[in-house]
N, C-alpha and C positions, 0 to 999 in steps of 0.2 A: 945184658938184658935177658929176661926169661918170659915165656908166654904165661898168660894168666887165664883162669877159668872164671866166667861170669855168666849171669843170667841175662836173657833178652826175650823179647816178644817176637815170634815168628809166624808168618802166614804161609801155609802150604796150599791153600785154595782160596779163591775169592768168595765173598759172602758177607754175612752179618757179623756183628761183634764177636760171635762165638768162635770165629776162625782165628782169633788172636790167641796164640798158644804161648805159654810160659815155658821156656827151655833153657838149658845151660849149654854153653859152647866154649871152646878154647879160643882165646884171642891171641894171635901170634905177635911176635915182635914187629914193630913198624918197619916197613921197607923204605927205600929212598923217597924223600919228600913227604913221608907220612908221620903221623903222630898217633900214639895210643892215648886216648882221652878217657878219663874216669868221670862220668857224669855226676853232677849234683842234682840236676833236674832236667826234664825234657818238656818242651812245649807241645801242647795239643792244638792241632789245626785242622780245618775242614778238608784240606788236601789229603790228610791221612785217611779220611773216610773214602775219598775217591780212589786212593791206592788200594784200600782194603776190599772195596766192592768191584774193582776192575774197571770203574768208569775211566780212570787214567790207567791203562794197562801197563804192567811191569812184569818182567820175568819172575817166576816163582821157583823156590820159596824166597821170601824176602823178610827183612826186618824193617818195619815202617818207621815213620817219623823223620822230619826234615829240620828240626830245631832243637838245640840243646846247649847246655853250659856246664862247665866243669873244670877240672885241673889236668894239665898235661902230665902224664905219667912216664912217658918215654918218647924219644924222638929218633927218627931214622936219619940216614946219611943225607947231608945237603940241606937240612932244615936249619934256618938261621934266624927267622923273625919271631919264633917262640922257643921257649926252653922248658925243661922239666920244672914243675911247680907253678908255671904261669896259669892265671885264671883267664879262661877264654870262652867264647861263644861262637855260634855259627848258625846260618840259615841256608838250607839248600840240599846238602848231601844226604841222601836217604840212608836210614839205618840208625836213627836216634833212639828208638825204643830199646835201649840196652844199658846195662850198668857200665860197661866198658866197650869202646869201639875203636877201630882204626879209621882215620880220616885224613884226607889231603891237608897238609899244613897250610897251604895257601888259601884255604877257605876259612881259616880261623881268624878271629879278631880278638885282640887283647882288651880286657875290661879295665876301665879306670877304677880307682879306689872307691868312688862314690856309688858304684853299681854292684849289688850283690848277685850271687849266682842264680838264685831263684828268679829274681826280677829279669835277669838277662835271658833265662830260658823262656820266660813269658813274653818278652818284648822284642827279641831280635828279629824274627821273621815278620811279625805284625808291624813293628816299628819301621823296619826297612821298607815294608809295603807302603806304610803311610808316607814315608819320605818320597818314594817313587811316585805316588799319586799326587802329592801336593807340590813337590819341588821339581819334578821332571816330566810327568805325563801331561799335566796342565799346571803351570806354575801359578799358584794362587797368590794374589797380591792384596795388600790392605785395601779395604773397601769392597772387595768382591763378596757376593752372596752365593753360597754353594748349597747343594743338596747332598746329604750323605744317607744312604739307605743302611738299615741295620746299625743305627747309630749307637746302640748300647752293646754291640758286640766287641770282640777283642780289637779288631782293626778300627771299627767305628769310633770307639772311645778315644783312641789315639789320634785319629784324623780330626775329630772334633776339637780336642785340646790344642793340637798343633795349628790348625787353621785359625782358631780363636787367638792364639798367641801371635800369629802373623798379622791379625787385624781384620780377618774376614768375618762376615755374618754367616752363621751355620744354621741351616735347616736340616732336621734329621727325622727319619721315620723309625718308629719302634712299635712293638706289638702290644705293650701294656702301659698302664699309667705308672707303674713302678719303674719300668725301664725308661719312661720319659723323664722321671726325676733323676735317675742315674745319668742319663745323657746330659740333662741340663746342668748337673753338677760338674760335668766334664767339658763345658764349653759349648754345648749345643744351645743356641739362643732360642730356637723355636722347634721343640720336639712335636712330632705329629704322630698320634696313636693310630692303631689299626682301623678303628671305626671311622676315621676321618678320610676325606678325599684329598690325597696329598697334592694332586694337580691343582685343585681349586685353592688349597692353602698356599701353594707357591705363588699362584696368580694374585691372591689377596696380599700376601706379605711383600711382594715386589711391585705392587701397583700395576700389574700387567706387563712389567718389563721382562720378566722371566730371568733365566740364569745363564751364566757362561759355562757351567760345568755341572754334571751330575755324576756322582760316584756310586756305582751300583754293584753290590756283591750278592744280591738276591736272585736276579736272573728272570726266570719265566714270569713270575707274578708282577714284576715292576717294570720290565724293560720298555714295553711299548708306551706306557703312560709316562715314563720318564722322558721320552723324546718330546712330549708335549710340555715339559717344564723348561725346555731350552729356548733361549733367544736365537735369532738368526746367527749362524756360524758358531753356535755353541758346541761343546764337546760332550759326548756320551762316553763315559769310561766304564766299561763292563769288565769287572775283574773277579767275578764269582757267580755261582748259580746254586745257592743254598735251597731255593725253591724248585730247582730243575733247570735244565738247559734252555736257552733262548731258541725259539723256533727261527728257521732261516727267514731273512727278509730280503726284499728286492732293494738294491741300492738306490733306486729312484725314490724310495720312501724318504730318504735323508734329504733329498733336494726338495721334495714336497713340503717337508716340515721346516724348511728354512736353511737349506745348504749346510746341514749339520755335519760334524765330524764324529766318527765312531772309531774307538780303539779298544782293543782287548789286550792290555799289558800283562806281562808276567814278570815277576820280580827278578827271576834268574837272568832274563835278558838285560836287565838294568844293572846287575852286579856281576856281569860275566868276567870282567877284568879285575885284577887285583886292585888297581887304582880306583875303580868305581866302587868296589866293596869297601875299601878303606875310607874313602871320602864320605860315603853315605853313613858308615858306622860311626865316624867321628861326630858327625852332626847329630845322629840319633842319641848316642850315649851322653853327649853334652847336654841335650835336652832332658834326659833322664836324671843325670847327676845334679842338674840345677833345679830339679823338681818342677820344671815346666811341663813335663810329661809324667803323670802319675800312673804307675803300673798297677792295675787292679787285678790281683790274683784272687778271684772269687771262688774258685774251686781247686781243690788238691786231691789227687788220687795217687795211691801207690802205683809204681810202674806195673807191677804184676796185675793190677786191677784195670788195665787199659780198656778192657771190654766194657766195664761199667762207665768209664769216662766217655767212650764213644756213644753209648746209649744216651747219656745226658746231653752230649753235644747235638746229636741228631734230633732229639726231642725238643730242642730249643729251651732246655731247662737251665742253660748256663748264661752268665753275663760276664763281660770283661774277658780275662784270660784264665786258662786252666793249665796247670802243670802236673806232670807225672813225677813224683818224687822218687829218688833212688836211694 
């Protein structure tokens, strides 16, 4: 094996999209337990913005990105479950904004023939997040009615489709009429646009019974009103803050609103073990390969144009998934 030279995005200081620099670097041979992976595409996620701005602080300099798909180029000693030439994807290990990277082999999952590399780059992190939300954080069952905020976003569209396939009734919030139609076409039975009061709509749609669960990636703008959508002992699942972080609350508020449960799940706690990662991935890619989950790649940017992609994401100009092509 020999080292290779490839391009990547590097961040030397936190800040706006302008800090995303296009640089070349030498990628060494993989060490024990490692793989050298050549990306076909990289997924764009809001956590990339948090890493870029320092909201989630990381040591600098760094190559951002936590999701990608490509082909194994070389393997280090002790690697057994993937081989040179395998098509693989991952979600979690930072460093995805690169043409070529080293990565721990035990974080890679092999792709079935029915899933192409671009779709895998767009769906792995978001799809595993949808699996975590619907199958493990609160296990949605047929007949449940649920609320999904940002229903036209990358995770939102997958949650809507998966929940509808389970047999749940899906209520979703979106910002525009166009996004309402997009969400509706992906399993959201009752999209609610920004000018509507979603608490009142939930009350109307459920006949006052309210909901067993709310999935909220928006944060500050929706959190407190979302609590008013829950029935007694309902679960508030806060998994993002695209509108800003949620202000601290007194725990007694949860009891005052009906002995509610509040959780802040993170995907990486749910796929920490190899067995958990493989089990969730098998379910996810079976849904994709069977077309029960449609992967909507609605924006593509060249990897070197990552700053432009970040601007689009932060301005809410994107729908579905966005990939950076290599």
